[in-house]
C-alpha positions in Angstrom: 6.5 6.2 2.5 9.1 5.2 5.1 7.9 3.2 8.1 9.9 1.7 10.9 9.9 0.6 14.5 9.8 3.4 17.2 12.5 1.8 19.3 15.3 1.3 16.8 16.6 1.2 13.3 14.8 -0.6 10.6 12.8 1.9 8.6 11.7 0.3 5.3 10.4 2.1 2.2 6.9 1.0 1.1 6.0 2.0 -2.4 2.8 1.8 -4.4 1.4 3.4 -7.5 -1.5 5.8 -7.1 -3.6 5.9 -10.3 -6.6 7.8 -11.5 -9.1 6.2 -14.0 -7.7 8.5 -16.8 -4.1 7.5 -16.1 -5.2 3.8 -16.1 -7.0 4.2 -19.4 -3.8 5.8 -20.9 -1.6 3.0 -19.6 -4.0 0.4 -21.0 -3.6 1.9 -24.5 0.1 1.1 -24.4 -0.1 -2.1 -22.3 -3.2 -4.2 -22.9 -2.6 -6.1 -19.7 -1.3 -4.5 -16.5 -0.4 -6.5 -13.4 0.6 -5.0 -10.2 -0.2 -5.7 -6.6 0.5 -2.3 -5.1 -1.9 -0.1 -7.0 -4.2 2.4 -5.3 -7.0 3.8 -7.5 -8.4 7.2 -6.7 -10.9 9.3 -8.7 -8.6 12.4 -8.7 -5.0 12.7 -7.5 -4.8 14.6 -4.2 -1.4 13.6 -2.7 -2.2 15.0 0.8 -5.4 12.9 1.0 -3.7 9.8 -0.3 -0.8 10.2 2.3 -3.3 10.7 5.1 -5.3 7.7 4.0 -2.2 5.5 3.9 -0.9 6.8 7.2 -4.2 6.2 9.0 -4.4 2.7 7.6 -0.8 1.9 8.6 -1.3 3.4 12.1 -3.9 0.8 13.1 -2.0 -2.3 12.1 -0.5 -4.4 14.9 1.8 -7.4 15.0 4.1 -8.9 17.6 7.3 -8.2 15.7 8.5 -5.6 13.3 9.0 -8.1 10.5 5.4 -9.3 10.9 4.2 -5.7 10.9 6.2 -4.9 7.8 4.6 -7.8 6.0 1.2 -6.5 6.8 2.1 -3.0 5.7 3.6 -4.4 2.5 0.3 -6.0 1.7 -1.9 -2.9 2.5 -5.0 -4.7 1.4 -6.2 -8.0 2.7 -6.2 -11.2 0.7 -8.3 -14.2 1.7 -5.5 -16.7 1.7 -2.9 -14.6 3.5 -5.2 -13.1 6.1 -7.4 -16.2 6.9 -7.4 -17.2 10.5 -9.3 -20.0 12.2 
């Protein structure tokens, strides 16, 4: 998915792996330990639904600058230590 500012250049490619339980089980047969931050698990692969879900989630993100917004998009999910605010 390419995402960028409306008012100028700067589109960035954001990539993640979409994985079904069956595909994960197959991967684990060859690699007993998998690590990856950008994995999205779905019961069945439906590319249109996944694209819509990602687009909807990205559309509601806000930040004062493009680089701060790109950082949020790149994280997709929240992590306590990165997203903690007083």
